[in-house]
ROTOR-634612 format. One record per residue (C-alpha): x, y, z; residue in one letter. Coordinates in nm, 2 decimals. Layout:
<atoms>
+--------+--------+--------+-----+
!      X !      Y !      Z ! res !
+--------+--------+--------+-----+
!      X !      Y !      Z !   a !
...
+--------+--------+--------+-----+
</atoms>
This chain:
<atoms>
+--------+--------+--------+-----+
!      X !      Y !      Z ! res !
+--------+--------+--------+-----+
!  -0.15 !  -2.27 !  -1.16 !   x !
!  -0.36 !  -2.34 !  -0.84 !   x !
!  -0.18 !  -2.07 !  -0.63 !   x !
!  -0.50 !  -1.86 !  -0.60 !   x !
!  -0.80 !  -1.96 !  -0.39 !   x !
!  -1.03 !  -1.80 !  -0.63 !   x !
!  -1.39 !  -1.70 !  -0.54 !   x !
!  -1.64 !  -1.83 !  -0.80 !   x !
!  -1.73 !  -1.49 !  -0.92 !   x !
!  -1.63 !  -1.30 !  -1.24 !   x !
!  -1.70 !  -0.94 !  -1.35 !   x !
!  -1.78 !  -0.81 !  -1.69 !   x !
!  -1.75 !  -0.44 !  -1.62 !   x !
!  -1.70 !  -0.17 !  -1.36 !   x !
!  -1.83 !   0.18 !  -1.31 !   x !
!  -1.70 !   0.40 !  -1.03 !   x !
!  -1.72 !   0.21 !  -0.70 !   x !
!  -1.94 !  -0.06 !  -0.85 !   x !
!  -1.86 !  -0.39 !  -1.02 !   x !
!  -2.11 !  -0.58 !  -1.24 !   x !
!  -2.08 !  -0.96 !  -1.23 !   x !
!  -2.14 !  -1.22 !  -1.50 !   x !
!  -2.40 !  -1.35 !  -1.26 !   x !
!  -2.61 !  -1.04 !  -1.34 !   x !
!  -2.56 !  -0.88 !  -0.99 !   x !
!  -2.41 !  -0.55 !  -0.89 !   x !
!  -2.15 !  -0.53 !  -0.62 !   x !
!  -2.01 !  -0.23 !  -0.42 !   x !
!  -1.64 !  -0.27 !  -0.44 !   x !
!  -1.49 !  -0.21 !  -0.09 !   x !
!  -1.18 !  -0.41 !  -0.19 !   x !
!  -1.06 !  -0.19 !  -0.48 !   x !
!  -0.84 !  -0.47 !  -0.61 !   x !
!  -0.66 !  -0.46 !  -0.28 !   x !
!  -0.63 !  -0.08 !  -0.26 !   x !
!  -0.55 !  -0.05 !  -0.63 !   x !
!  -0.85 !   0.11 !  -0.81 !   x !
!  -0.82 !   0.42 !  -0.60 !   x !
!  -1.03 !   0.62 !  -0.84 !   x !
!  -1.28 !   0.35 !  -0.90 !   x !
!  -1.35 !   0.16 !  -1.22 !   x !
!  -1.34 !   0.30 !  -1.57 !   x !
!  -1.27 !   0.65 !  -1.44 !   x !
!  -1.35 !   0.88 !  -1.74 !   x !
!  -1.03 !   1.10 !  -1.71 !   x !
!  -0.80 !   0.80 !  -1.68 !   x !
!  -0.97 !   0.64 !  -1.98 !   x !
!  -0.93 !   0.95 !  -2.18 !   x !
!  -0.56 !   0.99 !  -2.11 !   x !
!  -0.48 !   0.62 !  -2.16 !   x !
!  -0.67 !   0.60 !  -2.49 !   x !
!  -0.48 !   0.90 !  -2.62 !   x !
!  -0.15 !   0.75 !  -2.53 !   x !
!  -0.24 !   0.41 !  -2.68 !   x !
!  -0.28 !   0.58 !  -3.02 !   x !
!   0.07 !   0.73 !  -2.99 !   x !
!   0.33 !   0.51 !  -2.81 !   x !
!   0.32 !   0.21 !  -2.59 !   x !
!   0.67 !   0.12 !  -2.49 !   x !
!   1.03 !   0.22 !  -2.54 !   x !
!   1.33 !   0.11 !  -2.34 !   x !
!   1.48 !   0.30 !  -2.05 !   x !
!   1.79 !   0.35 !  -2.26 !   x !
!   1.60 !   0.65 !  -2.40 !   x !
!   1.45 !   0.95 !  -2.24 !   x !
!   1.08 !   0.91 !  -2.16 !   x !
!   0.92 !   1.26 !  -2.11 !   x !
!   0.61 !   1.13 !  -1.92 !   x !
!   0.84 !   0.95 !  -1.68 !   x !
!   1.05 !   1.26 !  -1.62 !   x !
!   0.73 !   1.46 !  -1.56 !   x !
!   0.59 !   1.20 !  -1.31 !   x !
!   0.93 !   1.19 !  -1.12 !   x !
!   0.93 !   1.56 !  -1.09 !   x !
!   0.58 !   1.57 !  -0.96 !   x !
!   0.63 !   1.30 !  -0.71 !   x !
!   0.95 !   1.47 !  -0.59 !   x !
!   0.77 !   1.80 !  -0.56 !   x !
!   0.49 !   1.64 !  -0.36 !   x !
!   0.72 !   1.45 !  -0.12 !   x !
!   1.05 !   1.44 !   0.08 !   x !
!   1.24 !   1.29 !  -0.21 !   x !
!   1.50 !   1.41 !  -0.46 !   x !
!   1.47 !   1.13 !  -0.71 !   x !
!   1.24 !   0.85 !  -0.83 !   x !
!   1.28 !   0.50 !  -0.98 !   x !
!   0.98 !   0.33 !  -1.16 !   x !
!   0.89 !  -0.03 !  -1.17 !   x !
!   0.57 !  -0.24 !  -1.20 !   x !
!   0.46 !  -0.37 !  -0.86 !   x !
!   0.50 !  -0.31 !  -0.49 !   x !
!   0.74 !  -0.60 !  -0.45 !   x !
!   0.97 !  -0.45 !  -0.71 !   x !
!   0.95 !  -0.11 !  -0.54 !   x !
!   1.05 !  -0.27 !  -0.21 !   x !
!   1.32 !  -0.48 !  -0.37 !   x !
!   1.47 !  -0.16 !  -0.52 !   x !
!   1.46 !   0.00 !  -0.17 !   x !
!   1.64 !  -0.30 !  -0.02 !   x !
!   1.91 !  -0.28 !  -0.29 !   x !
!   1.94 !   0.09 !  -0.25 !   x !
!   2.00 !   0.06 !   0.12 !   x !
!   2.28 !  -0.19 !   0.07 !   x !
!   2.44 !   0.00 !  -0.21 !   x !
!   2.43 !   0.32 !  -0.02 !   x !
!   2.65 !   0.19 !   0.26 !   x !
!   2.87 !   0.00 !   0.02 !   x !
!   2.95 !   0.32 !  -0.16 !   x !
!   3.01 !   0.50 !   0.17 !   x !
!   3.28 !   0.25 !   0.26 !   x !
!   3.06 !   0.07 !   0.52 !   x !
!   3.02 !  -0.27 !   0.34 !   x !
!   2.95 !  -0.45 !   0.67 !   x !
!   2.63 !  -0.24 !   0.72 !   x !
!   2.38 !  -0.44 !   0.51 !   x !
!   2.11 !  -0.56 !   0.76 !   x !
!   1.76 !  -0.41 !   0.78 !   x !
!   1.53 !  -0.41 !   1.08 !   x !
!   1.17 !  -0.50 !   1.00 !   x !
!   0.85 !  -0.53 !   1.21 !   x !
!   0.65 !  -0.83 !   1.32 !   x !
!   0.33 !  -0.87 !   1.11 !   x !
!   0.48 !  -0.68 !   0.81 !   x !
!   0.41 !  -0.76 !   0.45 !   x !
!   0.65 !  -0.63 !   0.18 !   x !
!   0.56 !  -0.84 !  -0.13 !   x !
!   0.62 !  -1.19 !  -0.26 !   x !
!   0.98 !  -1.19 !  -0.39 !   x !
!   1.22 !  -1.40 !  -0.19 !   x !
!   1.38 !  -1.09 !  -0.04 !   x !
!   1.03 !  -0.93 !   0.03 !   x !
!   0.89 !  -1.24 !   0.21 !   x !
!   1.21 !  -1.27 !   0.41 !   x !
!   1.18 !  -0.90 !   0.51 !   x !
!   0.81 !  -0.96 !   0.61 !   x !
!   0.91 !  -1.26 !   0.81 !   x !
!   0.56 !  -1.42 !   0.81 !   x !
!   0.59 !  -1.80 !   0.83 !   x !
!   0.28 !  -1.86 !   0.61 !   x !
!   0.45 !  -1.68 !   0.32 !   x !
!   0.80 !  -1.83 !   0.39 !   x !
!   0.71 !  -2.20 !   0.43 !   x !
!   0.85 !  -2.41 !   0.16 !   x !
!   1.07 !  -2.13 !   0.02 !   x !
!   1.36 !  -2.16 !   0.25 !   x !
!   1.64 !  -2.07 !   0.29 !   x !
!   1.54 !  -1.71 !   0.37 !   x !
!   1.73 !  -1.43 !   0.22 !   x !
!   1.96 !  -1.32 !   0.49 !   x !
!   1.99 !  -0.96 !   0.60 !   x !
!   1.67 !  -0.89 !   0.80 !   x !
!   1.62 !  -0.87 !   1.18 !   x !
!   1.26 !  -0.86 !   1.30 !   x !
!   1.13 !  -0.69 !   1.61 !   x !
!   0.79 !  -0.67 !   1.78 !   x !
!   0.53 !  -0.42 !   1.65 !   x !
!   0.55 !  -0.09 !   1.84 !   x !
!   0.83 !  -0.20 !   2.07 !   x !
!   1.11 !   0.07 !   2.06 !   x !
!   1.32 !  -0.10 !   2.33 !   x !
!   1.34 !  -0.42 !   2.13 !   x !
!   1.42 !  -0.22 !   1.81 !   x !
!   1.70 !  -0.03 !   1.98 !   x !
!   1.84 !  -0.36 !   2.11 !   x !
!   1.84 !  -0.51 !   1.76 !   x !
!   2.07 !  -0.24 !   1.62 !   x !
!   2.43 !  -0.37 !   1.56 !   x !
!   2.73 !  -0.24 !   1.37 !   x !
!   2.58 !  -0.43 !   1.07 !   x !
!   2.25 !  -0.25 !   1.08 !   x !
!   2.18 !  -0.02 !   0.78 !   x !
!   1.81 !   0.06 !   0.79 !   x !
!   1.47 !   0.03 !   0.94 !   x !
!   1.18 !  -0.08 !   0.71 !   x !
!   0.83 !  -0.02 !   0.83 !   x !
!   0.47 !   0.03 !   0.70 !   x !
!   0.32 !   0.34 !   0.86 !   x !
!  -0.01 !   0.14 !   0.85 !   x !
!   0.03 !  -0.24 !   0.81 !   x !
!  -0.18 !  -0.38 !   0.53 !   x !
!  -0.18 !  -0.76 !   0.52 !   x !
!  -0.07 !  -0.76 !   0.88 !   x !
!  -0.42 !  -0.64 !   0.99 !   x !
!  -0.44 !  -0.26 !   0.94 !   x !
!  -0.24 !  -0.19 !   1.25 !   x !
!  -0.14 !   0.18 !   1.24 !   x !
!   0.19 !   0.29 !   1.39 !   x !
!   0.14 !   0.58 !   1.62 !   x !
!   0.28 !   0.93 !   1.54 !   x !
!   0.51 !   0.90 !   1.85 !   x !
!   0.64 !   0.57 !   1.72 !   x !
!   0.72 !   0.70 !   1.38 !   x !
!   0.89 !   1.01 !   1.52 !   x !
!   1.10 !   0.79 !   1.75 !   x !
!   1.20 !   0.58 !   1.44 !   x !
!   1.33 !   0.90 !   1.27 !   x !
!   1.52 !   0.99 !   1.59 !   x !
!   1.67 !   0.65 !   1.62 !   x !
!   1.77 !   0.64 !   1.25 !   x !
!   1.95 !   0.97 !   1.28 !   x !
!   2.12 !   0.87 !   1.61 !   x !
!   2.27 !   0.55 !   1.46 !   x !
!   2.32 !   0.68 !   1.11 !   x !
!   2.05 !   0.45 !   0.96 !   x !
!   1.82 !   0.49 !   0.66 !   x !
!   1.45 !   0.50 !   0.74 !   x !
!   1.24 !   0.32 !   0.47 !   x !
!   0.86 !   0.35 !   0.46 !   x !
!   0.66 !   0.09 !   0.27 !   x !
!   0.35 !   0.28 !   0.15 !   x !
!   0.25 !   0.04 !  -0.12 !   x !
!  -0.09 !  -0.01 !   0.04 !   x !
!  -0.13 !   0.29 !   0.27 !   x !
!   0.00 !   0.56 !   0.03 !   x !
!  -0.16 !   0.75 !  -0.26 !   x !
!  -0.44 !   0.92 !  -0.07 !   x !
!  -0.57 !   0.61 !   0.11 !   x !
!  -0.55 !   0.77 !   0.46 !   x !
!  -0.66 !   1.12 !   0.36 !   x !
!  -0.31 !   1.26 !   0.28 !   x !
!  -0.11 !   1.17 !  -0.03 !   x !
!   0.13 !   0.97 !   0.19 !   x !
!   0.03 !   0.81 !   0.52 !   x !
!   0.35 !   0.92 !   0.70 !   x !
!   0.26 !   1.29 !   0.64 !   x !
!   0.02 !   1.26 !   0.94 !   x !
!   0.33 !   1.23 !   1.17 !   x !
!   0.54 !   1.50 !   1.02 !   x !
!   0.82 !   1.25 !   0.98 !   x !
!   1.00 !   1.20 !   0.65 !   x !
!   1.18 !   0.88 !   0.55 !   x !
!   1.49 !   0.85 !   0.34 !   x !
!   1.33 !   0.59 !   0.10 !   x !
!   0.97 !   0.51 !   0.02 !   x !
!   0.80 !   0.24 !  -0.18 !   x !
!   0.48 !   0.32 !  -0.37 !   x !
!   0.25 !   0.11 !  -0.60 !   x !
!  -0.12 !   0.00 !  -0.60 !   x !
!  -0.32 !   0.32 !  -0.61 !   x !
!  -0.04 !   0.51 !  -0.80 !   x !
!  -0.17 !   0.35 !  -1.13 !   x !
!  -0.54 !   0.34 !  -1.05 !   x !
!  -0.54 !  -0.02 !  -1.18 !   x !
!  -0.25 !   0.00 !  -1.43 !   x !
!   0.06 !  -0.18 !  -1.31 !   x !
!   0.31 !   0.09 !  -1.19 !   x !
!   0.53 !   0.14 !  -0.89 !   x !
!   0.78 !   0.39 !  -0.77 !   x !
!   1.07 !   0.40 !  -0.52 !   x !
!   1.13 !   0.75 !  -0.40 !   x !
!   1.45 !   0.85 !  -0.22 !   x !
!   1.67 !   1.13 !  -0.10 !   x !
!   1.99 !   1.19 !  -0.30 !   x !
!   2.19 !   1.06 !  -0.01 !   x !
!   2.00 !   0.73 !   0.00 !   x !
!   2.01 !   0.68 !  -0.37 !   x !
!   2.38 !   0.75 !  -0.41 !   x !
!   2.46 !   0.39 !  -0.51 !   x !
!   2.21 !   0.34 !  -0.79 !   x !
!   2.42 !   0.46 !  -1.07 !   x !
!   2.39 !   0.36 !  -1.44 !   x !
!   2.37 !  -0.02 !  -1.47 !   x !
!   2.32 !  -0.10 !  -1.11 !   x !
!   1.95 !  -0.16 !  -1.13 !   x !
!   1.68 !  -0.15 !  -1.40 !   x !
!   1.35 !  -0.27 !  -1.54 !   x !
!   1.24 !  -0.36 !  -1.89 !   x !
!   0.88 !  -0.23 !  -1.85 !   x !
!   0.91 !   0.00 !  -1.56 !   x !
!   0.82 !   0.36 !  -1.64 !   x !
!   0.70 !   0.30 !  -1.99 !   x !
!   0.48 !   0.56 !  -2.16 !   x !
!   0.15 !   0.38 !  -2.09 !   x !
!   0.22 !   0.34 !  -1.72 !   x !
!   0.35 !   0.69 !  -1.68 !   x !
!   0.05 !   0.85 !  -1.86 !   x !
!  -0.19 !   0.67 !  -1.63 !   x !
!   0.00 !   0.76 !  -1.31 !   x !
!   0.02 !   1.12 !  -1.42 !   x !
!  -0.35 !   1.12 !  -1.47 !   x !
!  -0.40 !   0.97 !  -1.12 !   x !
!  -0.19 !   1.25 !  -0.98 !   x !
!  -0.39 !   1.51 !  -1.17 !   x !
!  -0.70 !   1.39 !  -0.99 !   x !
!  -0.55 !   1.33 !  -0.65 !   x !
!  -0.37 !   1.67 !  -0.64 !   x !
!  -0.69 !   1.86 !  -0.71 !   x !
!  -0.76 !   2.11 !  -0.43 !   x !
!  -1.06 !   1.94 !  -0.28 !   x !
!  -0.98 !   1.57 !  -0.34 !   x !
!  -0.78 !   1.47 !  -0.03 !   x !
!  -0.98 !   1.69 !   0.21 !   x !
!  -1.29 !   1.51 !   0.08 !   x !
!  -1.12 !   1.17 !   0.15 !   x !
!  -1.04 !   1.28 !   0.50 !   x !
!  -1.40 !   1.40 !   0.56 !   x !
!  -1.54 !   1.07 !   0.44 !   x !
!  -1.30 !   0.88 !   0.67 !   x !
!  -1.40 !   1.09 !   0.96 !   x !
!  -1.76 !   1.00 !   0.90 !   x !
!  -1.69 !   0.63 !   0.85 !   x !
!  -1.49 !   0.58 !   1.17 !   x !
!  -1.76 !   0.66 !   1.43 !   x !
!  -2.01 !   0.45 !   1.24 !   x !
!  -1.78 !   0.16 !   1.25 !   x !
!  -1.72 !   0.21 !   1.62 !   x !
!  -2.09 !   0.21 !   1.67 !   x !
!  -2.12 !  -0.11 !   1.47 !   x !
!  -1.86 !  -0.28 !   1.69 !   x !
!  -2.04 !  -0.17 !   2.00 !   x !
!  -2.37 !  -0.30 !   1.87 !   x !
!  -2.24 !  -0.64 !   1.76 !   x !
!  -1.96 !  -0.73 !   2.00 !   x !
!  -2.00 !  -1.10 !   1.93 !   x !
!  -1.91 !  -1.04 !   1.57 !   x !
!  -1.66 !  -0.75 !   1.58 !   x !
!  -1.43 !  -0.63 !   1.85 !   x !
!  -1.21 !  -0.35 !   1.71 !   x !
!  -1.19 !  -0.09 !   1.44 !   x !
!  -0.84 !  -0.03 !   1.29 !   x !
!  -0.68 !   0.21 !   1.05 !   x !
!  -0.80 !   0.55 !   0.94 !   x !
!  -0.91 !   0.75 !   0.64 !   x !
!  -1.05 !   0.52 !   0.38 !   x !
!  -0.82 !   0.24 !   0.50 !   x !
!  -1.02 !   0.09 !   0.78 !   x !
!  -1.08 !  -0.26 !   0.90 !   x !
!  -1.29 !  -0.46 !   1.14 !   x !
!  -1.12 !  -0.72 !   1.36 !   x !
!  -1.36 !  -1.00 !   1.38 !   x !
!  -1.46 !  -1.24 !   1.66 !   x !
!  -1.60 !  -1.49 !   1.41 !   x !
!  -1.39 !  -1.60 !   1.11 !   x !
!  -1.31 !  -1.31 !   0.88 !   x !
!  -1.34 !  -1.52 !   0.57 !   x !
!  -1.70 !  -1.61 !   0.66 !   x !
!  -1.78 !  -1.24 !   0.72 !   x !
!  -1.64 !  -1.17 !   0.38 !   x !
!  -1.85 !  -1.43 !   0.21 !   x !
!  -2.17 !  -1.32 !   0.38 !   x !
!  -2.10 !  -0.95 !   0.29 !   x !
!  -2.05 !  -1.06 !  -0.07 !   x !
!  -2.39 !  -1.23 !  -0.07 !   x !
!  -2.54 !  -0.89 !   0.04 !   x !
!  -2.36 !  -0.72 !  -0.25 !   x !
!  -2.05 !  -0.58 !  -0.07 !   x !
!  -1.70 !  -0.68 !  -0.17 !   x !
!  -1.43 !  -0.68 !   0.09 !   x !
!  -1.09 !  -0.85 !   0.15 !   x !
!  -0.94 !  -1.02 !   0.45 !   x !
!  -0.61 !  -0.95 !   0.63 !   x !
!  -0.41 !  -1.09 !   0.91 !   x !
!  -0.52 !  -1.10 !   1.27 !   x !
!  -0.87 !  -1.19 !   1.16 !   x !
!  -0.95 !  -0.85 !   1.01 !   x !
!  -1.19 !  -0.76 !   0.73 !   x !
!  -1.05 !  -0.48 !   0.52 !   x !
!  -1.26 !  -0.19 !   0.40 !   x !
!  -1.08 !  -0.03 !   0.11 !   x !
!  -1.34 !   0.17 !  -0.10 !   x !
!  -1.24 !   0.37 !  -0.40 !   x !
!  -1.15 !   0.72 !  -0.29 !   x !
!  -1.43 !   0.86 !  -0.51 !   x !
!  -1.71 !   0.70 !  -0.32 !   x !
!  -2.01 !   0.91 !  -0.20 !   x !
!  -2.20 !   0.90 !   0.12 !   x !
!  -2.49 !   0.69 !  -0.02 !   x !
!  -2.23 !   0.41 !  -0.09 !   x !
!  -2.10 !   0.44 !   0.27 !   x !
!  -2.46 !   0.40 !   0.39 !   x !
!  -2.50 !   0.09 !   0.17 !   x !
!  -2.18 !  -0.06 !   0.30 !   x !
!  -2.26 !   0.00 !   0.67 !   x !
!  -2.61 !  -0.14 !   0.60 !   x !
!  -2.46 !  -0.46 !   0.47 !   x !
!  -2.23 !  -0.49 !   0.77 !   x !
!  -2.51 !  -0.44 !   1.01 !   x !
!  -2.74 !  -0.69 !   0.84 !   x !
!  -2.47 !  -0.95 !   0.83 !   x !
!  -2.39 !  -0.90 !   1.20 !   x !
!  -2.75 !  -0.89 !   1.30 !   x !
!  -2.84 !  -1.20 !   1.11 !   x !
!  -2.54 !  -1.41 !   1.21 !   x !
!  -2.59 !  -1.77 !   1.29 !   x !
!  -2.30 !  -2.01 !   1.33 !   x !
+--------+--------+--------+-----+
</atoms>
C-alpha cells in the first residue's frame, strides 16, 4: 500500500551505529529506526540471547505462564514507580492499554462518568483511532473521522488552560515528558511537578507516554525521572526491544485495578522471543556505567549543537531536547536538511514544527558524534536554495 513516502534507499546489514546500503555506501544512523535500535544494529549480546531462545521456544499463549515475561515485569517494576506491567507489541498498543486502564479504573470505583482524558497540543500517541484522537493532530485525523470521543486538548505548557479543562467527567492527564513527533519539545520539571499536584488535587490519574523518550534516551531509564515526579501509568515501547517489537504499559496497583482476567489481552504480546530480547536490553541498560555514559555524551552534544545554531542562524534557529534525544528546529525545510545530510552519510528523521531529529544509538562513541556534527556543519555551510 502506498501509505509510506519511502526514500529510495535500502540496507543490507547494520553494525553498531552504522548501516550499510545496497548502494555500497555506509551511513551513520542518527534515526535509530525512530528511537528503536537503542543499542545499535546487530548488538552481539542481543543476538546471542535471541539465537538461544530461537532454538528453544518462540510463542505460547498468555493462557500459560511465561517465565521470561514474569522476569521482565519484575525488573521493570523494580526499576520504576509501578506495581504491575502489561506487555504488547507497539507504542500505540501500550497507549491504548493505558486509555482503557484509565476508563476501567474509574468504572470499577463507581465513577462511570469520569472517562475523559486531557491531552496536550502537539502530542503524538500512535496510529490507532483512539491514539490519533488523543493526539489531536489534524494531519493524522483527516479522513478518519469521527474522532473517538473522550479527549480534551489543551495548549502545551499552559497550566491555567489545563486546570480550566478539568470537569466532573475528567479521569486523567496524558502527556509525553518530551514530545517526539511534536518536535522534541521538553516539558519543564516545574510543569511535570504541577501536573502531579493537579492530578492529586482532583483525583485524576497521571499518564506518561514514554514510548519515544523512555528507555535511556534522555540519560535516565525514564525521562520523567529528571523531574522526580512519578506517574500512575506509563507507556513504553521502541527502545525496550532494541529493534524487536515489544511494548509495555506499567501502572500502580490502584490504576490497574480494573484490568482483571478477560478485560484486555494480546495474542503476541509478551511472548518468549520478545521477552528474551527485552530482558537482554535491560541487562545492558542497567549496567552501572551505561546511563551515566549516555548522560555524558548528551552533555557534550548539546553545546556543540548550540554552537552550530549560532554559526548558521539562516539554517537552524533552536536546539531542543536533551540526552541523546535532541533536535534542530530549522529555518529551511527540515525534509531538505534530512536529504542533504543523507547525501553526506548521516541518517536523521524529521518531526513536527520543522525539526530534524537526532536519535543516535545509545552506544555511540565520540568519533561518531564528531562525524555527525561535521555533516551538519557541512550541509549548513554549503546551503544553497
